[in-house]
KEMIMAR-101269 format. One record per residue: residue in one letter; x, y, z of N, C-alpha, C in turn. Coordinates in nm, 3 decimals. Layout:
// KEMIMAR-101269
res / n.c1 / n.c2 / n.c3 / ca.c1 / ca.c2 / ca.c3 / c.c1 / c.c2 / c.c3
a / X / Y / Z / X / Y / Z / X / Y / Z $
...
//
This chain:
// KEMIMAR-101269
res / n.c1 / n.c2 / n.c3 / ca.c1 / ca.c2 / ca.c3 / c.c1 / c.c2 / c.c3
m / -0.032 / 1.202 / -1.278 / -0.115 / 1.205 / -1.159 / -0.218 / 1.316 / -1.176 $
n / -0.338 / 1.289 / -1.135 / -0.446 / 1.385 / -1.142 / -0.410 / 1.510 / -1.061 $
k / -0.434 / 1.630 / -1.114 / -0.398 / 1.754 / -1.046 / -0.471 / 1.770 / -0.914 $
k / -0.598 / 1.730 / -0.910 / -0.675 / 1.742 / -0.785 / -0.619 / 1.650 / -0.678 $
t / -0.582 / 1.529 / -0.716 / -0.525 / 1.434 / -0.620 / -0.392 / 1.486 / -0.568 $
l / -0.310 / 1.540 / -0.656 / -0.181 / 1.595 / -0.616 / -0.200 / 1.713 / -0.522 $
l / -0.295 / 1.801 / -0.554 / -0.321 / 1.916 / -0.469 / -0.369 / 1.874 / -0.331 $
k / -0.461 / 1.777 / -0.324 / -0.509 / 1.727 / -0.195 / -0.396 / 1.664 / -0.115 $
t / -0.309 / 1.590 / -0.182 / -0.196 / 1.528 / -0.113 / -0.104 / 1.634 / -0.055 $
l / -0.071 / 1.735 / -0.135 / 0.017 / 1.841 / -0.088 / -0.046 / 1.919 / 0.027 $
l / -0.176 / 1.946 / 0.019 / -0.244 / 2.017 / 0.129 / -0.242 / 1.935 / 0.258 $
l / -0.270 / 1.805 / 0.247 / -0.270 / 1.720 / 0.366 / -0.130 / 1.711 / 0.426 $
f / -0.027 / 1.698 / 0.341 / 0.110 / 1.698 / 0.391 / 0.143 / 1.832 / 0.455 $
g / 0.096 / 1.942 / 0.396 / 0.120 / 2.074 / 0.452 / 0.056 / 2.092 / 0.588 $
y / -0.069 / 2.048 / 0.603 / -0.135 / 2.056 / 0.733 / -0.062 / 1.972 / 0.837 $
a / -0.023 / 1.852 / 0.799 / 0.046 / 1.765 / 0.893 / 0.182 / 1.821 / 0.932 $
a / 0.254 / 1.877 / 0.837 / 0.387 / 1.930 / 0.866 / 0.381 / 2.056 / 0.951 $
s / 0.273 / 2.135 / 0.939 / 0.263 / 2.258 / 1.016 / 0.199 / 2.236 / 1.153 $
a / 0.151 / 2.117 / 1.181 / 0.091 / 2.089 / 1.311 / 0.198 / 2.097 / 1.420 $
q / 0.157 / 2.133 / 1.540 / 0.253 / 2.148 / 1.649 / 0.237 / 2.036 / 1.750 $
e / 0.323 / 2.036 / 1.851 / 0.324 / 1.937 / 1.958 / 0.333 / 1.795 / 1.904 $
p / 0.451 / 1.754 / 1.857 / 0.464 / 1.617 / 1.805 / 0.425 / 1.513 / 1.908 $
a / 0.352 / 1.413 / 1.865 / 0.302 / 1.310 / 1.956 / 0.392 / 1.189 / 1.962 $
g / 0.468 / 1.161 / 1.858 / 0.556 / 1.046 / 1.866 / 0.592 / 0.984 / 1.734 $
l / 0.662 / 0.872 / 1.747 / 0.710 / 0.796 / 1.634 / 0.659 / 0.654 / 1.648 $
i / 0.610 / 0.595 / 1.540 / 0.556 / 0.459 / 1.542 / 0.628 / 0.377 / 1.436 $
v / 0.678 / 0.260 / 1.476 / 0.741 / 0.166 / 1.383 / 0.649 / 0.046 / 1.374 $
k / 0.612 / 0.005 / 1.250 / 0.513 / -0.102 / 1.230 / 0.560 / -0.200 / 1.124 $
t / 0.500 / -0.318 / 1.126 / 0.518 / -0.415 / 1.019 / 0.381 / -0.471 / 0.981 $
n / 0.362 / -0.495 / 0.853 / 0.236 / -0.546 / 0.801 / 0.236 / -0.699 / 0.808 $
l / 0.154 / -0.755 / 0.894 / 0.148 / -0.901 / 0.910 / 0.092 / -0.970 / 0.786 $
l / 0.002 / -0.906 / 0.713 / -0.056 / -0.968 / 0.594 / 0.049 / -0.988 / 0.484 $
n / 0.156 / -0.911 / 0.489 / 0.262 / -0.927 / 0.389 / 0.342 / -1.055 / 0.412 $
l / 0.324 / -1.119 / 0.527 / 0.391 / -1.247 / 0.552 / 0.342 / -1.356 / 0.457 $
v / 0.221 / -1.339 / 0.402 / 0.171 / -1.431 / 0.300 / 0.265 / -1.430 / 0.180 $
a / 0.323 / -1.315 / 0.152 / 0.419 / -1.300 / 0.042 / 0.560 / -1.333 / 0.087 $
k / 0.573 / -1.394 / 0.205 / 0.699 / -1.445 / 0.259 / 0.797 / -1.338 / 0.303 $
r / 0.754 / -1.212 / 0.307 / 0.845 / -1.107 / 0.349 / 0.767 / -0.998 / 0.421 $
p / 0.808 / -0.960 / 0.540 / 0.737 / -0.852 / 0.609 / 0.776 / -0.715 / 0.554 $
g / 0.681 / -0.626 / 0.551 / 0.709 / -0.488 / 0.514 / 0.736 / -0.409 / 0.641 $
i / 0.791 / -0.290 / 0.626 / 0.817 / -0.205 / 0.743 / 0.768 / -0.065 / 0.712 $
s / 0.716 / 0.001 / 0.813 / 0.673 / 0.140 / 0.795 / 0.703 / 0.219 / 0.922 $
i / 0.728 / 0.347 / 0.902 / 0.756 / 0.440 / 1.012 / 0.659 / 0.556 / 0.997 $
e / 0.591 / 0.588 / 1.106 / 0.494 / 0.698 / 1.105 / 0.532 / 0.800 / 1.210 $
k / 0.526 / 0.926 / 1.173 / 0.547 / 1.036 / 1.265 / 0.413 / 1.106 / 1.281 $
t / 0.367 / 1.118 / 1.406 / 0.239 / 1.183 / 1.432 / 0.261 / 1.325 / 1.483 $
f / 0.167 / 1.413 / 1.452 / 0.172 / 1.553 / 1.491 / 0.041 / 1.591 / 1.557 $
s / 0.048 / 1.657 / 1.672 / -0.069 / 1.709 / 1.744 / -0.174 / 1.602 / 1.771 $
n / -0.136 / 1.476 / 1.774 / -0.230 / 1.365 / 1.795 / -0.344 / 1.365 / 1.694 $
l / -0.329 / 1.438 / 1.582 / -0.434 / 1.444 / 1.480 / -0.385 / 1.408 / 1.340 $
y / -0.257 / 1.424 / 1.314 / -0.202 / 1.404 / 1.180 / -0.089 / 1.302 / 1.185 $
g / -0.070 / 1.233 / 1.075 / 0.040 / 1.139 / 1.067 / 0.098 / 1.136 / 0.927 $
l / 0.230 / 1.126 / 0.920 / 0.302 / 1.106 / 0.794 / 0.372 / 0.972 / 0.804 $
e / 0.353 / 0.888 / 0.705 / 0.407 / 0.752 / 0.710 / 0.484 / 0.721 / 0.583 $
i / 0.595 / 0.652 / 0.599 / 0.669 / 0.599 / 0.485 / 0.679 / 0.448 / 0.507 $
a / 0.653 / 0.373 / 0.402 / 0.654 / 0.226 / 0.413 / 0.733 / 0.167 / 0.297 $
y / 0.801 / 0.056 / 0.325 / 0.867 / -0.021 / 0.221 / 0.805 / -0.160 / 0.224 $
t / 0.757 / -0.204 / 0.110 / 0.693 / -0.334 / 0.102 / 0.753 / -0.414 / -0.013 $
f / 0.766 / -0.543 / 0.008 / 0.819 / -0.630 / -0.097 / 0.774 / -0.772 / -0.070 $
g / 0.773 / -0.851 / -0.175 / 0.733 / -0.991 / -0.160 / 0.725 / -1.059 / -0.294 $
e / 0.690 / -1.187 / -0.289 / 0.673 / -1.263 / -0.412 / 0.579 / -1.380 / -0.389 $
f / 0.511 / -1.417 / -0.494 / 0.423 / -1.533 / -0.495 / 0.468 / -1.625 / -0.608 $
k / 0.461 / -1.753 / -0.583 / 0.493 / -1.852 / -0.687 / 0.379 / -1.951 / -0.696 $
n / 0.332 / -1.974 / -0.817 / 0.229 / -2.075 / -0.846 / 0.104 / -2.059 / -0.761 $
i / 0.050 / -1.941 / -0.758 / -0.077 / -1.916 / -0.689 / -0.179 / -1.879 / -0.796 $
s / -0.289 / -1.952 / -0.796 / -0.396 / -1.933 / -0.894 / -0.337 / -1.952 / -1.034 $
y / -0.358 / -1.858 / -1.123 / -0.304 / -1.871 / -1.259 / -0.174 / -1.793 / -1.276 $
r / -0.120 / -1.737 / -1.168 / 0.006 / -1.664 / -1.177 / 0.121 / -1.757 / -1.143 $
d / 0.215 / -1.766 / -1.235 / 0.331 / -1.851 / -1.212 / 0.432 / -1.783 / -1.121 $
y / 0.448 / -1.652 / -1.138 / 0.546 / -1.579 / -1.059 / 0.505 / -1.432 / -1.052 $
y / 0.512 / -1.375 / -0.931 / 0.480 / -1.234 / -0.911 / 0.573 / -1.181 / -0.804 $
h / 0.656 / -1.085 / -0.840 / 0.750 / -1.023 / -0.747 / 0.721 / -0.873 / -0.746 $
y / 0.726 / -0.811 / -0.628 / 0.701 / -0.668 / -0.619 / 0.786 / -0.607 / -0.508 $
d / 0.817 / -0.479 / -0.522 / 0.880 / -0.402 / -0.416 / 0.857 / -0.255 / -0.445 $
g / 0.851 / -0.174 / -0.339 / 0.830 / -0.032 / -0.359 / 0.809 / 0.044 / -0.230 $
f / 0.813 / 0.175 / -0.242 / 0.791 / 0.266 / -0.130 / 0.651 / 0.324 / -0.139 $
l / 0.599 / 0.362 / -0.023 / 0.466 / 0.421 / -0.016 / 0.471 / 0.534 / 0.086 $
f / 0.419 / 0.650 / 0.048 / 0.407 / 0.763 / 0.139 / 0.259 / 0.783 / 0.167 $
r / 0.226 / 0.794 / 0.295 / 0.085 / 0.806 / 0.334 / 0.071 / 0.926 / 0.428 $
a / -0.027 / 1.012 / 0.402 / -0.062 / 1.123 / 0.490 / -0.197 / 1.091 / 0.552 $
k / -0.204 / 1.098 / 0.686 / -0.326 / 1.060 / 0.758 / -0.382 / 1.177 / 0.837 $
k / -0.512 / 1.175 / 0.851 / -0.583 / 1.269 / 0.939 / -0.669 / 1.185 / 1.032 $
y / -0.638 / 1.188 / 1.161 / -0.718 / 1.114 / 1.259 / -0.846 / 1.192 / 1.287 $
i / -0.956 / 1.122 / 1.298 / -1.087 / 1.186 / 1.314 / -1.097 / 1.255 / 1.450 $
v / -1.046 / 1.192 / 1.553 / -1.037 / 1.252 / 1.686 / -0.891 / 1.238 / 1.732 $
p / -0.847 / 1.316 / 1.831 / -0.709 / 1.301 / 1.877 / -0.679 / 1.157 / 1.921 $
i / -0.558 / 1.113 / 1.894 / -0.515 / 0.976 / 1.927 / -0.518 / 0.957 / 2.078 $
r / -0.585 / 0.849 / 2.119 / -0.593 / 0.815 / 2.263 / -0.561 / 0.668 / 2.281 $
k / -0.497 / 0.638 / 2.392 / -0.468 / 0.498 / 2.424 / -0.595 / 0.430 / 2.470 $
r / -0.602 / 0.300 / 2.445 / -0.716 / 0.214 / 2.482 / -0.846 / 0.254 / 2.412 $
e / -0.835 / 0.321 / 2.298 / -0.951 / 0.356 / 2.216 / -0.920 / 0.331 / 2.070 $
a / -1.023 / 0.302 / 1.992 / -1.005 / 0.288 / 1.847 / -0.990 / 0.427 / 1.787 $
n / -0.882 / 0.449 / 1.716 / -0.852 / 0.578 / 1.656 / -0.869 / 0.568 / 1.504 $
a / -0.982 / 0.614 / 1.453 / -1.009 / 0.607 / 1.309 / -0.936 / 0.720 / 1.236 $
f / -0.898 / 0.692 / 1.112 / -0.828 / 0.792 / 1.031 / -0.862 / 0.773 / 0.884 $
y / -0.833 / 0.875 / 0.806 / -0.843 / 0.868 / 0.660 / -0.724 / 0.945 / 0.604 $
g / -0.699 / 0.928 / 0.476 / -0.586 / 0.999 / 0.418 / -0.566 / 0.967 / 0.272 $
v / -0.450 / 1.007 / 0.223 / -0.412 / 0.984 / 0.084 / -0.275 / 0.917 / 0.083 $
y / -0.246 / 0.848 / -0.027 / -0.115 / 0.787 / -0.041 / -0.066 / 0.800 / -0.184 $
f / 0.064 / 0.793 / -0.198 / 0.125 / 0.780 / -0.330 / 0.259 / 0.711 / -0.312 $
g / 0.304 / 0.646 / -0.417 / 0.430 / 0.573 / -0.409 / 0.465 / 0.507 / -0.540 $
n / 0.566 / 0.424 / -0.534 / 0.606 / 0.350 / -0.653 / 0.596 / 0.202 / -0.624 $
l / 0.589 / 0.122 / -0.729 / 0.586 / -0.023 / -0.715 / 0.653 / -0.082 / -0.839 $
n / 0.754 / -0.163 / -0.816 / 0.822 / -0.234 / -0.923 / 0.768 / -0.376 / -0.926 $
k / 0.729 / -0.422 / -1.045 / 0.664 / -0.553 / -1.057 / 0.733 / -0.639 / -1.161 $
t / 0.734 / -0.768 / -1.134 / 0.765 / -0.869 / -1.235 / 0.651 / -0.969 / -1.228 $
l / 0.584 / -0.991 / -1.340 / 0.467 / -1.079 / -1.343 / 0.479 / -1.175 / -1.460 $
i / 0.467 / -1.303 / -1.428 / 0.467 / -1.408 / -1.530 / 0.344 / -1.495 / -1.505 $
s / 0.259 / -1.506 / -1.604 / 0.141 / -1.592 / -1.591 / 0.109 / -1.652 / -1.728 $
h / 0.049 / -1.768 / -1.724 / 0.011 / -1.837 / -1.846 / -0.137 / -1.871 / -1.841 $
r / -0.200 / -1.854 / -1.952 / -0.342 / -1.887 / -1.963 / -0.358 / -2.038 / -1.949 $
s / -0.459 / -2.081 / -1.875 / -0.486 / -2.225 / -1.864 / -0.620 / -2.256 / -1.929 $
y / -0.626 / -2.372 / -1.987 / -0.746 / -2.418 / -2.057 / -0.803 / -2.540 / -1.986 $
d / -0.935 / -2.557 / -1.997 / -0.993 / -2.679 / -1.943 / -0.969 / -2.793 / -2.042 $
e / -1.014 / -2.911 / -2.008 / -0.986 / -3.029 / -2.091 / -1.051 / -3.021 / -2.229 $
t / -1.159 / -2.945 / -2.242 / -1.225 / -2.934 / -2.373 / -1.152 / -2.837 / -2.465 $
g / -1.073 / -2.748 / -2.407 / -1.003 / -2.648 / -2.488 / -1.089 / -2.528 / -2.522 $
i / -1.209 / -2.523 / -2.469 / -1.301 / -2.413 / -2.501 / -1.286 / -2.298 / -2.401 $
f / -1.278 / -2.331 / -2.274 / -1.273 / -2.229 / -2.169 / -1.130 / -2.205 / -2.124 $
s / -1.099 / -2.079 / -2.097 / -0.965 / -2.047 / -2.049 / -0.975 / -1.957 / -1.927 $
i / -0.872 / -1.962 / -1.845 / -0.864 / -1.880 / -1.725 / -0.731 / -1.807 / -1.729 $
g / -0.733 / -1.678 / -1.698 / -0.610 / -1.601 / -1.692 / -0.566 / -1.546 / -1.826 $
r / -0.448 / -1.487 / -1.825 / -0.390 / -1.427 / -1.944 / -0.243 / -1.464 / -1.952 $
d / -0.191 / -1.466 / -2.073 / -0.047 / -1.483 / -2.092 / 0.019 / -1.348 / -2.069 $
r / 0.101 / -1.341 / -1.966 / 0.174 / -1.217 / -1.936 / 0.315 / -1.252 / -1.891 $
d / 0.408 / -1.171 / -1.933 / 0.547 / -1.185 / -1.892 / 0.610 / -1.047 / -1.907 $
f / 0.611 / -0.970 / -1.798 / 0.665 / -0.835 / -1.807 / 0.725 / -0.790 / -1.675 $
t / 0.810 / -0.691 / -1.686 / 0.867 / -0.621 / -1.572 / 0.837 / -0.474 / -1.593 $
a / 0.790 / -0.405 / -1.488 / 0.753 / -0.264 / -1.502 / 0.766 / -0.193 / -1.369 $
s / 0.781 / -0.064 / -1.378 / 0.772 / 0.024 / -1.262 / 0.639 / 0.096 / -1.272 $
s / 0.589 / 0.143 / -1.159 / 0.461 / 0.214 / -1.162 / 0.455 / 0.318 / -1.053 $
l / 0.374 / 0.419 / -1.077 / 0.339 / 0.518 / -0.975 / 0.195 / 0.491 / -0.936 $
r / 0.171 / 0.483 / -0.806 / 0.035 / 0.455 / -0.759 / -0.007 / 0.562 / -0.660 $
y / -0.136 / 0.586 / -0.655 / -0.190 / 0.690 / -0.568 / -0.335 / 0.657 / -0.539 $
g / -0.384 / 0.708 / -0.425 / -0.522 / 0.681 / -0.389 / -0.556 / 0.728 / -0.249 $
g / -0.667 / 0.678 / -0.199 / -0.715 / 0.713 / -0.066 / -0.706 / 0.594 / 0.028 $
t / -0.703 / 0.623 / 0.156 / -0.690 / 0.518 / 0.256 / -0.775 / 0.552 / 0.378 $
f / -0.821 / 0.451 / 0.447 / -0.890 / 0.471 / 0.574 / -0.862 / 0.350 / 0.662 $
g / -0.870 / 0.371 / 0.792 / -0.841 / 0.260 / 0.882 / -0.860 / 0.298 / 1.027 $
v / -0.816 / 0.207 / 1.114 / -0.830 / 0.223 / 1.259 / -0.701 / 0.174 / 1.324 $
s / -0.651 / 0.252 / 1.420 / -0.537 / 0.207 / 1.500 / -0.581 / 0.198 / 1.646 $
f / -0.518 / 0.109 / 1.717 / -0.554 / 0.084 / 1.857 / -0.426 / 0.064 / 1.937 $
i / -0.413 / 0.139 / 2.046 / -0.297 / 0.126 / 2.135 / -0.350 / 0.072 / 2.268 $
p / -0.344 / -0.062 / 2.288 / -0.403 / -0.121 / 2.408 / -0.325 / -0.090 / 2.536 $
k / -0.195 / -0.078 / 2.527 / -0.110 / -0.048 / 2.644 / -0.032 / 0.080 / 2.614 $
n / 0.078 / 0.097 / 2.684 / 0.156 / 0.220 / 2.667 / 0.219 / 0.235 / 2.530 $
h / 0.276 / 0.128 / 2.474 / 0.353 / 0.144 / 2.350 / 0.312 / 0.051 / 2.237 $
f / 0.252 / -0.063 / 2.265 / 0.214 / -0.160 / 2.163 / 0.100 / -0.103 / 2.078 $
l / 0.099 / -0.133 / 1.947 / 0.000 / -0.077 / 1.856 / -0.050 / -0.185 / 1.761 $
i / -0.179 / -0.183 / 1.731 / -0.241 / -0.268 / 1.629 / -0.313 / -0.174 / 1.533 $
e / -0.295 / -0.197 / 1.402 / -0.358 / -0.109 / 1.305 / -0.409 / -0.190 / 1.186 $
g / -0.529 / -0.158 / 1.143 / -0.586 / -0.217 / 1.022 / -0.625 / -0.105 / 0.929 $
l / -0.591 / -0.121 / 0.802 / -0.629 / -0.017 / 0.706 / -0.647 / -0.077 / 0.568 $
t / -0.717 / -0.004 / 0.486 / -0.732 / -0.040 / 0.346 / -0.709 / 0.085 / 0.261 $
g / -0.658 / 0.062 / 0.144 / -0.635 / 0.171 / 0.050 / -0.686 / 0.131 / -0.087 $
v / -0.743 / 0.226 / -0.157 / -0.795 / 0.201 / -0.291 / -0.743 / 0.313 / -0.381 $
g / -0.687 / 0.274 / -0.495 / -0.633 / 0.374 / -0.586 / -0.605 / 0.317 / -0.723 $
y / -0.513 / 0.382 / -0.792 / -0.479 / 0.344 / -0.928 / -0.329 / 0.356 / -0.947 $
g / -0.272 / 0.270 / -1.030 / -0.130 / 0.274 / -1.060 / -0.107 / 0.286 / -1.210 $
n / -0.012 / 0.371 / -1.249 / 0.025 / 0.390 / -1.390 / 0.161 / 0.326 / -1.415 $
y / 0.170 / 0.242 / -1.518 / 0.296 / 0.178 / -1.553 / 0.387 / 0.273 / -1.631 $
y / 0.517 / 0.258 / -1.609 / 0.619 / 0.321 / -1.692 / 0.741 / 0.229 / -1.692 $
n / 0.834 / 0.250 / -1.781 / 0.953 / 0.162 / -1.795 / 0.912 / 0.015 / -1.807 $
v / 0.823 / -0.013 / -1.897 / 0.772 / -0.149 / -1.914 / 0.863 / -0.228 / -2.008 $
r / 0.901 / -0.347 / -1.965 / 0.974 / -0.439 / -2.051 / 0.886 / -0.562 / -2.070 $
n / 0.822 / -0.569 / -2.186 / 0.727 / -0.676 / -2.215 / 0.798 / -0.787 / -2.292 $
n / 0.794 / -0.909 / -2.241 / 0.859 / -1.022 / -2.306 / 0.767 / -1.096 / -2.403 $
l / 0.642 / -1.053 / -2.411 / 0.546 / -1.111 / -2.505 / 0.497 / -1.002 / -2.598 $
k / 0.430 / -1.040 / -2.705 / 0.380 / -0.941 / -2.799 / 0.244 / -0.887 / -2.759 $
a / 0.183 / -0.944 / -2.657 / 0.050 / -0.900 / -2.613 / 0.058 / -0.758 / -2.556 $
k / -0.043 / -0.678 / -2.583 / -0.048 / -0.542 / -2.532 / -0.083 / -0.544 / -2.383 $
l / -0.011 / -0.465 / -2.307 / -0.035 / -0.456 / -2.163 / -0.125 / -0.338 / -2.132 $
p / -0.199 / -0.344 / -2.022 / -0.279 / -0.229 / -1.982 / -0.188 / -0.113 / -1.940 $
a / -0.239 / 0.009 / -1.947 / -0.161 / 0.126 / -1.909 / -0.149 / 0.139 / -1.758 $
g / -0.237 / 0.072 / -1.684 / -0.234 / 0.083 / -1.539 / -0.309 / -0.030 / -1.473 $
y / -0.331 / -0.017 / -1.344 / -0.395 / -0.122 / -1.267 / -0.470 / -0.063 / -1.148 $
f / -0.568 / -0.136 / -1.102 / -0.644 / -0.103 / -0.981 / -0.557 / -0.140 / -0.861 $
d / -0.531 / -0.047 / -0.772 / -0.444 / -0.070 / -0.657 / -0.530 / -0.086 / -0.532 $
l / -0.528 / -0.205 / -0.475 / -0.602 / -0.235 / -0.353 / -0.503 / -0.278 / -0.247 $
q / -0.509 / -0.216 / -0.130 / -0.418 / -0.248 / -0.021 / -0.497 / -0.290 / 0.102 $
l / -0.451 / -0.396 / 0.165 / -0.504 / -0.441 / 0.293 / -0.387 / -0.456 / 0.388 $
w / -0.392 / -0.389 / 0.500 / -0.284 / -0.393 / 0.597 / -0.339 / -0.431 / 0.734 $
l / -0.271 / -0.519 / 0.802 / -0.295 / -0.549 / 0.942 / -0.158 / -0.544 / 1.008 $
s / -0.132 / -0.435 / 1.076 / 0.003 / -0.408 / 1.126 / 0.008 / -0.415 / 1.277 $
i / 0.124 / -0.456 / 1.326 / 0.155 / -0.442 / 1.467 / 0.278 / -0.353 / 1.476 $
g / 0.290 / -0.282 / 1.586 / 0.402 / -0.192 / 1.596 / 0.428 / -0.146 / 1.737 $
y / 0.522 / -0.053 / 1.746 / 0.566 / 0.003 / 1.873 / 0.563 / 0.154 / 1.861 $
s / 0.501 / 0.218 / 1.958 / 0.490 / 0.363 / 1.960 / 0.589 / 0.420 / 2.061 $
f / 0.674 / 0.511 / 2.016 / 0.774 / 0.574 / 2.106 / 0.718 / 0.701 / 2.165 $
//
């Protein structure tokens, strides 16, 4: 992990942990993960209506989508947030932050050719790997009533593979571009 990214993450966690007047606990699920047939769950603790620490568990699988025959994933994600203004009900609450976590993947895909045999789509891959991922995130949360919550966020980062078990002789990349899209509903205590 990049030293600057690690330092920024630790500083943001330090600011959030030292904040006073806890605002509450939020339990959420990512609705977009239902496409992968399994909902994820996350728990966020807010501090001083300005900071949030979140832990999320996400998992799912895809079968026969595009050129991927099988894709299974699961992992934890830790996110530190800084709200731009104090959290208020019935208002859009924008935030930014950093995240890091792990992701275990199993990916099987086969290259497909057109009828001429000249053009191909995809790559032949068959591997299982663990990875560490990290990056930045930004989003908006909205509390329309007393406890119900809607949140949308995106995260962009990078993941490094380790413990790779490659079932083919093809060389695998050392990492991957990590893009996250979340549309969550939840309950604020």
